[in-house]
Every structure is written in C-alpha cells, then in structure tokens.
Phi, psi and omega in degrees: 000136180289159176303323180294318180294323179297320179298320180291320183294319185286000175286354183061018178277164178291146177275198182297165182300338182276357183292151180289150179295150183273133177289154185304324185258005182224142173259128185224123177248122180248128180241095182289133177259124182225144177257198180282178179304133179086354180288147180296147181289135181246162185293150175271124179273137180219155177230124180249136176247114189277341185294124179296147177248147177289162179299322181294317180295317179298317180297319179297314181294318180297318180294318181297317180296315184293330184274328190233006184284134173252115179274140185212165168233131177272125178238156173219145173235103184058035178089349173280107193250149187220146171268112183265129183238128175284105185241028186290347181268004183204151176266005176247134179302146182283347175228156178278165176302323179294318177294322179298318179299321179292319179296327182281346181299128186278353176252325185244002179227205178287317182098117180187166173274346179181167175247127182246134182248128174270111187243166177301147181293149175229159179053037176085357180281157178291321182215164173241137179245127170235152183218138170250129177290174181292344175262005179091351178285160181243110177281169180292320179191182181208126184294309177296326178296324178296320178295316177297321178302314181297316179293324178294318177300316180300323179289315180298321184266001180056048181266141179240152176079204184277129179214152173226155181223161169253129185236123177274129178227176176293348179254011180109201186265134177232148184234095174275148177233121175280123184266169186297335180269005179092346175293158178240124177255131185237128170282107185272001179080192182273139175290147177260125187243349178288125184311307182297335182274349184288311358258151171213149177273355177295142183280148179297144180237344185208109178049049179070005179256154178265096185238124181052041175285158180267133180226122180275120178221121176053043176079001178247148175261108181266144172267121186231147172238131186254134183218143169245131171249039188098343172220154190282140178225140173243115185251130178228140177255005176146174179255162185300319186264009179253152173285189182309132185294129174251100191295333180291341182271353183290141169268081191299322182293341179269314185275328183304309181298331180295324176286312185305318186257016181296143183297343179283355181237090186298337178251022190062179182206154165277145182232130179244127176255124194236140174241127181271115178271323173198180182287352177233013184215114182239155178232135185220156166233152188228142168246110186270138176299120176086353181228342180080209180288123177235165182282343180198154175212111184294312178295327178295318178297321177297314180298325180297315180293318177300314180296319180297321178293316180298326179274357178080019185257359184205163174280173183282348178237120186221155164264129180247118179274124174247164180306329181271353181138181186268150170237146174262123183236135176226126173256098186286139181280331186288325181239359179066013179269152176256133181242132182241133178231129180189179185272165170207137189216138173286135182257308175199164181245147179188183175221150181222141175275124184233000000 
C-alpha cells in the first residue's frame, strides 16, 4: 500500500461504497485499485485492525465519520495526481483552500497536486470544474485535471463507451471526450497569444505575440515564448549562452520559482523547459504555478506545441514526452483549436476526516 493510501486508510473513515462490511470486532478499510477499461484486474489492498473497540468508542468514531468525512477518489493523469470530490449537490467547494493544501500534503495528508470539485453545470454546461492547487491557490483550469474530471464523471454516472461533456471552468468551456480505448481527448480551445491577455509584461515580438523574447533570469538571458491555454505559460527552448537545452540536467526546484514569480508575469506563470527531439517529438519538464515540479501538465504540453510551431521548430501534431509519460497534442490549422489526448486513471478510493 502506498503512503498516501495508508494515510487515507488510517483516518478510520469508510472506504468506497464497494468495500466489504466491517465485522463487529474488526475494523477493515478496503481500497480497490482500478485502471481504465481493459486494464488487468489488480489486487484489493486492505488493512485490518484486530483490537476490539468498546461500544462507546465505536459510536464516537461512527458519529465523527458521518459528520466530517470527505469521500474522495484519487486520480492521476501521467502522474499528475488529484483528489476528486463529488460536489454535485452544491456550488460551493466542500473544503476550503487551506484544507485543500493540507489534504495535498504528501507527508501529513492524502498527497496530490490539487483537489478538484465536480459541481453543477453553469451557463449551459453539463458540469462545472473548480480546482485548488497544492498551495491552496485556485488556477483557471488544468489540462490533466480535465481528463481526470471526465473519467470521474463517467464513473459517477455509470457511463460506458464513448461520451463527451461540456465543462465550465475559470478559463471558459472545455469539451473532453472519453474514447473507446479509455483515453480522453480534450478540445482545449484556441491558444491566447496576446501578451496582456496571457498575461505578461513582455513586449510582443511577432504579430502581437511574445515569441522568442528575451527574459533575464539568474544572470542568463532566456529566449521565451508566452502562451495562455486559459492559464499562463512561459515556454523556453534554451538560453542565449547555453547550448541545446538538456531538460534532464535542469535543477528545476532552483530555476522554476524564479520564472514563476518573475516580475514580467503579474499573475505568476507556469514554465515549460523543452528539448526538441524531432519536428514531431518534444520533451519537456514543467514547473507549475502553485504546485511546483509535477510529472505532467496538460495545458503546458499544449502551450509547448503552440510555442514550437510559432518558433518554427515543430509540426502542428506532436508527441510530447513528460516525466509521467507522453501526450498527443495537435494544433489544428482549420479551426485554430488545440487538441490533447492522454490517459486518466483511478488510483484509490477513500474517506478522510477533515
């Protein structure tokens, strides 16, 4: 059992609805691990506590669980992991940003890059998605999170086969489609290239877009292209005085925050460091605004392909390798929309007293 699953289990909260009933003299938490459609069946992890509890203690724990338990499903998309909460009965998140930050703590909480809430649809959308980052901040949206959101909806609604939804986010409307192989394809909309709308204070260099602009960071002059996919991104393929960027050699925890909090980005920024393997194959590492180094960033992968095309270094359809695995990204010329295709998987089910 992973440390995160153990943390959830030891909360003495009820497990998923599918968990076996608890015997009177034993406490048992079952956390079923399930993958996407067609995935091999995996073992059910369980923890049994043999020490008998008094009736008073049992009554106290049951009351505490029923009053304060937050039921969740942990999902991941290429290692970018989220605590998914069914919030369809309210337009207000069930936890505060401060509580979300505690839940995301990998040592003292469940552990995640963010908490995502499935809420009632607004403005004609089927559902509304809100997310709190691991630092408690609220981004406009999240690409990997949207894929996890779609798979979570399919589970909540017991949907089989191919389905699509309209999801309202802080960055507008998104349409994910669950495909027959379990992958999720998302219409991410049109990239935003106007500097003030991203936002960045860097001046436009090419057709009102910020392409290969110079940015001073830690004594180096980096060439950056800025893109918004509903949230701000700063994409760099290297610095002026460096040879071809080798992303595996970067000290991301040192350089990432310098970009995120740079004065040229009034709303902070996500930063992608990119290595070009071929015109249809890119490799990236990401420092996410509000979450730090993560294994994957869907909007970041989209921004990387847009930036590569603007700089003339890639085709419009690419495979983007992230630390957690590959995403397929296409920036279509006919409608100017960016399409992202990748996996999303349930990791475990649980409840936590918060």
